[in-house]
ROFI-617310 format. One record per residue: residue in one letter; x, y, z of N, C-alpha, C in turn. Coordinates in pm, whole numbers, padded with zeros to 5 digits, always signed. Layout:
ROFI-617310
AXYZXYZXYZ/...
end
This chain:
ROFI-617310
M+18998+19698-12979+18869+19626-13011+18771+19747-13010/S+18659+19700-13033+18548+19811-13047+18472+19842-12924/T+18439+19962-12884+18408+19998-12808+18247+20017-12774/E+18167+19954-12878+18030+19990-12916+17963+19898-12788/T+17826+19941-12776+17748+19893-12715+17757+19743-12739/L+17777+19636-12612+17795+19513-12660+17690+19422-12677/G+17566+19450-12632+17444+19356-12663+17465+19207-12584/T+17354+19135-12647+17363+19011-12564+17379+18896-12664/S+17423+18754-12620+17424+18657-12681+17305+18644-12813/K+17211+18640-12759+17099+18623-12847+17082+18739-12969/A+17119+18881-12933+17132+18996-13030+17242+18943-13155/Q+17349+18892-13081+17463+18889-13169+17462+18761-13272/L+17348+18651-13207+17332+18539-13289+17237+18587-13398/A+17132+18657-13388+17036+18719-13468+17121+18794-13573/R+17194+18856-13547+17281+18923-13643+17332+18864-13722/A+17423+18776-13695+17502+18689-13745+17402+18608-13848/D+17295+18554-13803+17186+18486-13884+17166+18581-14008/D+17118+18687-13977+17062+18734-14083+17175+18784-14186/A+17299+18821-14160+17427+18859-14250+17428+18705-14314/W+17430+18582-14232+17460+18436-14328+17329+18422-14416/V+17235+18460-14405+17120+18407-14499+17111+18511-14599/A+17167+18618-14607+17170+18713-14725+17292+18666-14820/F+17421+18609-14722+17527+18579-14811+17514+18470-14889/R+17454+18344-14804+17439+18231-14838+17351+18224-14980/L+17229+18309-14979+17143+18301-15088+17192+18367-15173/A+17289+18477-15178+17366+18545-15278+17472+18419-15359/V+17536+18342-15278+17603+18239-15339+17520+18156-15408/A+17398+18114-15343+17307+17987-15412+17273+18063-15561/A+17223+18213-15562+17196+18291-15679+17289+18274-15836/I+17401+18276-15745+17529+18287-15860+17520+18117-15945/G+17500+18043-15863+17500+17897-15884+17619+17843-15916/T+17645+17694-15896+17789+17653-15925+17850+17656-16067/E+17768+17670-16164+17828+17698-16293+17914+17833-16307/S+17914+17928-16209+17982+18025-16201+18094+18022-16124/F+18117+17933-16065+18231+17891-15968+18358+17899-16033/P+18391+17866-16166+18523+17865-16224+18537+18003-16299/R+18457+18120-16287+18458+18216-16326+18546+18317-16214/L+18633+18412-16279+18687+18482-16203+18606+18631-16159/T+18637+18664-16023+18595+18753-15980+18670+18882-16022/S+18607+19001-15986+18706+19156-16003+18798+19115-15933/A+18843+19052-15811+18940+19076-15731+19045+18951-15799/G+19005+18880-15909+19129+18809-15965+19121+18630-15927/W+19048+18616-15837+19028+18483-15794+18907+18408-15846/T+18882+18277-15849+18748+18241-15868+18654+18247-15760/Y+18504+18251-15802+18428+18237-15702+18421+18121-15648/Q+18493+18003-15691+18479+17880-15577+18587+17936-15481/S+18686+17980-15528+18800+18034-15421+18753+18109-15295/L+18650+18231-15362+18592+18309-15280+18522+18262-15162/V+18430+18152-15194+18335+18080-15117+18419+18001-15001/A+18529+17909-15049+18618+17854-14987+18705+17928-14849/H+18734+18047-14928+18781+18159-14856+18710+18176-14720/V+18575+18203-14731+18469+18267-14637+18454+18118-14519/A+18449+18005-14600+18465+17893-14526+18569+17887-14443/A+18670+17885-14453+18807+17865-14409+18779+17993-14296/W+18776+18095-14314+18740+18209-14187+18648+18165-14084/H+18554+18104-14157+18455+18036-14017+18524+17976-13950/R+18595+17869-14024+18660+17756-13938+18772+17812-13816/A+18833+17901-13892+18958+17968-13804+18893+18047-13675/T+18757+18104-13687+18713+18169-13588+18603+18084-13509/V+18592+17965-13546+18537+17824-13471+18651+17822-13364/T+18747+17809-13416+18883+17768-13307+18945+17855-13221/R+18926+17969-13263+18989+18094-13203+18853+18121-13057/L+18721+18103-13111+18622+18086-13020+18628+17968-12899/Q+18644+17866-12956+18665+17737-12851+18771+17773-12727/R+18897+17838-12806+19043+17831-12703+18977+17970-12621/F+18913+18076-12704+18876+18189-12623+18791+18127-12494/R+18678+18041-12501+18600+18011-12372+18697+17912-12316/A+18754+17852-12348+18855+17754-12266+18943+17848-12166/E+19000+17933-12249+19156+18018-12172+19120+18119-12109/D+18985+18186-12142+18917+18327-12056+19030+18424-12143/K+19069+18436-12251+19156+18565-12300+19157+18562-12444/P+19147+18667-12532+19187+18664-12658+19290+18567-12722/V+19242+18494-12819+19342+18391-12917+19357+18445-13041/S+19512+18456-13100+19524+18435-13216+19603+18298-13245/L+19608+18282-13420+19642+18146-13446+19769+18157-13530/P+19872+18201-13488+20019+18208-13565+20025+18093-13637/E+19992+17977-13615+20034+17863-13684+19953+17873-13826/L+19871+17938-13850+19801+17960-13966+19886+18046-14075/G+19980+18107-14024+20088+18205-14126+19986+18352-14120/T+20041+18413-14196+19997+18579-14238+19852+18543-14304/D+19770+18654-14326+19645+18622-14383+19669+18571-14517/D+19762+18657-14612+19811+18643-14735+19823+18507-14752/E+19931+18446-14673+19947+18318-14687+19821+18208-14647/F+19785+18241-14574+19644+18132-14497+19546+18159-14644/N+19536+18262-14725+19406+18284-14826+19477+18226-14907/A+19618+18238-14965+19657+18178-15083+19651+18027-15063/R+19694+17947-14959+19685+17835-14936+19529+17763-14955/V+19416+17837-14910+19308+17778-14910+19239+17800-15047/A+19297+17908-15134+19273+17930-15267+19310+17779-15358/R+19441+17762-15317+19530+17617-15384+19423+17507-15348/D+19364+17517-15226+19316+17382-15195+19189+17379-15256/A+19122+17472-15287+18996+17490-15334+18999+17445-15495/A+19090+17468-15550+19102+17419-15687+19093+17311-15713/G+19107+17188-15610+19130+17047-15662+18989+17029-15602/K+18881+17085-15569+18764+17038-15506+18656+17072-15573/T+18541+16978-15584+18423+17022-15680+18360+17099-15645/P+18280+17208-15692+18190+17293-15653+18098+17258-15536/E+18032+17166-15543+17978+17065-15444+18033+17060-15306/A+18121+16978-15306+18225+16990-15176+18249+17113-15109/V+18288+17240-15205+18300+17345-15173+18184+17435-15092/L+18069+17396-15147+17921+17418-15090+17924+17373-14972/A+17932+17229-14938+17887+17171-14856+17987+17221-14735/E+18101+17239-14748+18218+17283-14647+18139+17433-14598/L+18114+17495-14683+18077+17619-14652+17943+17638-14560/D+17849+17557-14600+17752+17519-14498+17767+17467-14376/A+17853+17351-14379+17935+17300-14249+17999+17374-14169/S+18077+17480-14229+18158+17586-14139+18036+17696-14076/W+17959+17708-14148+17836+17786-14068+17813+17733-13947/D+17758+17611-13991+17693+17544-13870+17779+17527-13763/A+17892+17503-13769+18001+17491-13664+18015+17614-13586/L+17997+17757-13666+18054+17874-13620+17930+17907-13550/R+17831+17887-13598+17678+17898-13543+17672+17854-13389/A+17726+17721-13398+17710+17656-13257+17794+17730-13164/E+17926+17779-13220+18008+17827-13095+17966+17992-13073/I+17865+18039-13164+17810+18159-13107+17713+18146-12992/S+17640+18053-13037+17535+18040-12945+17595+17976-12788/A+17720+17922-12794+17753+17896-12681+17827+18000-12612/L+17823+18121-12665+17903+18248-12592+17756+18268-12496/G+17796+18310-12360+17744+18383-12269+17736+18529-12281/D+17670+18595-12234+17671+18775-12245+17790+18802-12164/E+17842+18755-12061+17955+18779-12007+18085+18755-12061/E+18072+18641-12174+18198+18609-12252+18181+18731-12351/L+18096+18769-12402+18076+18864-12503+18118+18996-12446/S+18094+19024-12360+18147+19169-12289+18309+19158-12256/A+18346+19054-12223+18469+19034-12179+18586+19060-12261/H+18707+19121-12219+18779+19134-12282+18771+19280-12380/D+18685+19386-12331+18653+19490-12415+18568+19445-12552/G+18474+19322-12525+18421+19272-12665+18498+19202-12759/W+18578+19157-12711+18683+19075-12797+18586+18950-12902/A+18505+18894-12860+18435+18799-12897+18341+18874-13016/I+18255+18953-12960+18183+19006-13069+18272+19070-13195/A+18360+19130-13179+18439+19183-13296+18478+19095-13339/L+18518+18977-13283+18563+18857-13394+18471+18783-13460/V+18357+18782-13414+18263+18719-13485+18203+18819-13598/R+18192+18949-13568+18124+19022-13656+18243+19062-13771/M+18381+19037-13769+18488+19042-13870+18467+18932-13955/N+18400+18815-13917+18426+18715-13988+18292+18639-14028/T+18191+18748-14011+18061+18725-14065+17988+18830-14126/S+17901+18928-14076+17901+19032-14155+17951+19101-14217/D+18070+19184-14167+18175+19247-14217+18251+19190-14360/H+18271+19035-14308+18327+18995-14430+18263+18953-14559/Y+18144+18920-14514+18040+18918-14603+18022+19059-14689/D+18002+19138-14615+17990+19304-14704+18106+19324-14775/E+18227+19284-14708+18379+19304-14793+18367+19240-14926/H+18288+19112-14944+18314+19050-15057+18191+19053-15159/R+18078+19152-15096+17973+19153-15189+17966+19227-15302/P+18045+19308-15345+18062+19357-15473+18086+19275-15560/E+18191+19159-15521+18233+19086-15604+18125+18988-15639/L+18062+18944-15513+17944+18796-15545+17828+18881-15592/F+17805+19011-15596+17683+19032-15657+17719+19066-15814/A+17839+19067-15868+17861+19106-15985+17828+18990-16061/A+17778+18861-16018+17744+18749-16074+17599+18712-16028/V+17532+18765-15948+17403+18754-15929+17314+18770-16013/P+17211+18683-16063+17143+18728-16196+17002+18810-16124/L+17006+18956-16127+16910+19020-16104+16792+19069-16165/T+16801+19045-16314+16665+19065-16386+16614+18912-16414/P+16470+18976-16437+16386+18842-16472+16403+18760-16582/R+16482+18800-16673+16522+18737-16785+16669+18666-16744/A+16764+18694-16679+16839+18629-16614+16814+18527-16540/M+16731+18536-16435+16659+18441-16351+16616+18322-16407/R+16517+18383-16510+16459+18256-16584+16545+18153-16639/G+16672+18226-16698+16742+18122-16770+16794+18009-16673/R+16835+18059-16537+16890+17979-16430+16792+17889-16398/I+16647+17938-16348+16558+17838-16351+16544+17736-16448/E+16537+17761-16536+16495+17671-16685+16615+17583-16690/A+16747+17610-16684+16862+17530-16680+16845+17445-16578/A+16787+17465-16465+16796+17358-16351+16684+17259-16333/W+16583+17362-16399+16454+17267-16407+16426+17151-16475/W+16472+17141-16619+16458+17042-16715+16549+16923-16633/P+16666+16901-16588+16727+16821-16559+16626+16755-16428/F+16615+16849-16330+16542+16778-16209+16415+16733-16265/R+16298+16778-16350+16209+16739-16377+16199+16594-16446/R+16318+16568-16555+16339+16446-16600+16377+16362-16487/L+16442+16389-16400+16453+16288-16294+16326+16233-16214/A+16275+16346-16173+16130+16340-16137+16030+16250-16208/E+16032+16249-16341+15947+16164-16440+16017+16017-16392/H+16147+15988-16399+16170+15829-16386+16205+15782-16227/A+16182+15868-16145+16196+15856-16001+16072+15750-15947/E+16094+15620-15880+16012+15599-15803+15950+15663-15688/L+15867+15702-15700+15815+15806-15597+15738+15745-15467/E+15728+15615-15493+15656+15539-15343+15771+15510-15253/R+15894+15503-15300+16016+15465-15227+16051+15626-15131/T+16125+15590-15029+16193+15670-14930+16349+15682-14973/S+16399+15782-14988+16513+15800-15006+16609+15827-14865/S+16732+15812-14889+16797+15830-14755+16780+15924-14671/A+16749+16044-14738+16727+16168-14665+16590+16142-14570/G+16492+16051-14574+16384+15994-14491+16255+16058-14592/W+16256+16105-14684+16136+16155-14783+16119+16024-14868/S+15958+16019-14881+15918+15990-14998+15922+16034-15087/G+15950+15981-15226+15971+16054-15361+15833+16148-15365/K+15725+16101-15346+15616+16176-15345+15590+16263-15269/G+15635+16256-15145+15655+16384-15020+15743+16466-15072/M+15883+16460-15111+15988+16544-15142+15927+16641-15241/L+15858+16576-15358+15831+16659-15488+15717+16750-15433/A+15632+16693-15339+15502+16777-15288+15563+16907-15218/H+15658+16879-15163+15754+16976-15072+15810+17071-15148/V+15873+17061-15270+15939+17161-15362+15815+17216-15436/A+15723+17130-15470+15579+17211-15532+15549+17300-15442/Y+15515+17284-15313+15471+17391-15227+15536+17508-15213/W+15678+17495-15196+15744+17632-15170+15757+17696-15308/M+15745+17627-15440+15773+17704-15561+15639+17790-15564/S+15532+17738-15530+15396+17783-15502+15387+17908-15451/Q+15478+17928-15340+15446+18048-15275+15526+18196-15319/V+15629+18137-15435+15679+18230-15488+15570+18346-15538/P+15470+18345-15645+15404+18435-15697+15309+18491-15560/V+15284+18403-15480+15223+18468-15346+15294+18578-15263/E+15399+18527-15244+15499+18650-15197+15584+18771-15271/L+15584+18714-15392+15680+18828-15469+15613+18971-15454/P+15495+18996-15483+15449+19118-15507+15499+19205-15368/L+15489+19132-15225+15543+19196-15128+15731+19217-15121/R+15775+19133-15181+15899+19142-15207+15962+19223-15289/L+15896+19277-15406+15923+19375-15453+15900+19523-15414/E+15820+19561-15339+15784+19660-15253+15869+19644-15124/G+15988+19566-15120+16067+19583-14973+16028+19562-14875/R+15904+19464-14883+15841+19400-14761+15846+19214-14761/R+15775+19194-14658+15789+19023-14665+15692+19004-14559/T+15627+18880-14582+15527+18832-14478+15610+18760-14368/P+15548+18756-14244+15629+18690-14111+15689+18580-14157/P+15798+18510-14110+15843+18388-14159+15730+18272-14116/A+15716+18165-14220+15613+18086-14185+15694+17947-14081/D+15608+17875-14025+15650+17766-13952+15695+17645-14030/V+15805+17662-14082+15866+17572-14203+15843+17410-14167/D+15855+17375-14033+15826+17249-14023+15693+17209-14042/E+15579+17273-14001+15463+17257-14006+15426+17259-14175/Q+15456+17349-14262+15445+17360-14357+15470+17241-14464/N+15620+17187-14416+15664+17059-14500+15613+16958-14435/A+15561+16942-14331+15458+16822-14302+15334+16833-14354/R+15270+16940-14411+15141+16939-14437+15174+16909-14602/A+15274+16953-14650+15278+16903-14778+15312+16767-14795/A+15385+16698-14680+15429+16550-14706+15300+16494-14715/N+15186+16517-14622+15083+16479-14588+14972+16470-14695/E+14972+16577-14754+14872+16577-14854+14932+16526-15001/A+15072+16480-15019+15107+16398-15097+15043+16262-15106/F+15035+16177-14972+14964+16064-14957+14847+16043-15045/G+14757+16146-15043+14645+16128-15136+14659+16169-15268/L+14761+16185-15324+14799+16191-15437+14868+16100-15526/D+14821+16054-15659+14899+15958-15729+15024+16006-15807/R+15081+15960-15889+15238+15993-15943+15166+16105-16056/E+15046+16091-16118+15014+16190-16188+14986+16336-16099/G+14918+16301-16025+14882+16443-15921+14991+16517-15874/I+15093+16423-15848+15246+16510-15770+15308+16572-15902/L+15316+16498-16014+15400+16565-16110+15298+16698-16157/A+15173+16668-16164+15086+16785-16221+15099+16903-16107/R+15116+16862-15998+15124+17000-15907+15242+17066-15906/L+15355+16959-15933+15509+17023-15930+15515+17107-16083/D+15443+17075-16197+15434+17148-16324+15347+17295-16297/G+15261+17266-16230+15186+17384-16224+15232+17476-16153/A+15309+17458-16038+15407+17558-15965+15532+17610-16028/Y+15580+17527-16107+15686+17549-16207+15601+17678-16295/R+15525+17656-16356+15443+17727-16477+15411+17882-16411/D+15361+17886-16265+15313+17984-16227+15447+18072-16178/V+15538+18035-16135+15690+18115-16115+15722+18183-16241/I+15726+18081-16350+15759+18155-16519+15653+18261-16519/A+15541+18256-16476+15416+18324-16544+15449+18453-16462/A+15471+18450-16365+15545+18560-16238+15645+18635-16299/L+15762+18552-16340+15856+18646-16397+15832+18730-16500/D+15750+18633-16601+15719+18687-16723+15655+18818-16719/A+15572+18816-16592+15466+18965-16576+15582+19079-16545/L+15693+19048-16514+15782+19187-16490+15856+19222-16601/P+15922+19349-16601+15996+19390-16719+16136+19301-16732/A+16159+19253-16848+16245+19132-16869+16377+19157-16795/D+16417+19305-16872+16543+19356-16789+16552+19445-16699/G+16442+19453-16629+16444+19567-16520+16537+19479-16401/E+16590+19535-16314+16668+19506-16183+16579+19475-16086/T+16574+19370-16027+16476+19320-15930+16558+19318-15779/P+16483+19378-15670+16527+19403-15570+16564+19260-15493/F+16683+19241-15445+16753+19101-15405+16677+19050-15338/L+16612+19098-15232+16488+19051-15148+16416+18955-15225/A+16369+19006-15351+16266+18921-15440+16364+18796-15485/V+16453+18858-15550+16596+18770-15602+16596+18629-15495/R+16640+18640-15394+16642+18563-15315+16554+18459-15240/L+16394+18507-15256+16316+18429-15254+16299+18357-15390/I+16292+18404-15508+16286+18306-15637+16408+18207-15630/V+16538+18266-15603+16643+18155-15611+16627+18040-15517/A+16578+18077-15365+16570+17960-15268+16471+17863-15304/E+16366+17927-15387+16249+17830-15377+16258+17777-15503/T+16364+17780-15597+16344+17735-15730+16494+17643-15769/Y+16576+17709-15808+16699+17640-15870+16788+17587-15745/E+16780+17668-15644+16867+17597-15519+16783+17480-15465/H+16670+17495-15458+16588+17420-15386+16587+17268-15459/F+16586+17284-15610+16637+17170-15700+16743+17128-15661/R+16847+17195-15647+16991+17164-15608+17005+17066-15505/Q+16940+17114-15370+16949+17062-15282+16862+16904-15257/H+16762+16895-15325+16693+16750-15335+16722+16682-15469/R+16804+16715-15541+16856+16652-15677+16942+16531-15633/P+17009+16520-15555+17077+16403-15514+16961+16280-15440/E+16870+16325-15389+16750+16235-15348+16685+16162-15486/L+16671+16250-15539+16612+16223-15682+16650+16131-15757/E+16803+16160-15775+16914+16072-15854+16891+15937-15767/E+16872+15904-15639+16885+15800-15577+16717+15713-15614/L+16667+15812-15607+16508+15726-15641+16504+15687-15783/A+16576+15728-15890+16567+15720-16032+16650+15595-16052/R+16725+15534-15965+16830+15430-16028+16753+15300-16053/
end
């Protein structure tokens, strides 16, 4: 096991969080339409994502047993790494991309909860076994698959615009037909949800210049901003909400068009654009479909 400085539970969680966000936004950037494609390693992107989720789950089990038994834990019942990976890839082939993404997110939530439950003494126990295990299945694992993943990430404004437009028009048509005064099963009114999407899109042109320089503004209070956007929606009629949504979209496209179409964009900027456009549309599309019935 590693003999590096062990650090605290809080520090390990922050490290894992940072690594996860970058990995998850890279997965979002490739889009589910890329999931059937083969990576340079010869498996599909869908299998790659399922593989990462499966190792998250295995790590959860090992950490739970470690905390209960106070000793390092292996899982011989999973078989060899090759056997486990092959089984996960076979299982992934029979699932939808949405199901694989949902499991990736659920597996991370479970792993994050286990990391949070580790005390500083548990982290330092057994020569830092828990730290090494977490890093092996988070930051180190994400780095291992980064070349495969980034081969499919759209890094130019032209490529990003194509992904955004392909996701925008179905989302916009649903917005046109949705009953915006209704409340979805997620708890948003249609108006509030679209105002929320519009607000975060509107932040792309504001934040983008900093991201292109390798910098970023301090993280916003997301809950506060979401509440403000939802409250503002109450004062707008249907046309006002849709106009706000359309305006935010046009501003994003204009910001992309101002950049060299085939110039490579830093990933710090790509992840901003992806998160507030087509990944955000994907997240809220089921609610719009519900409200458009």
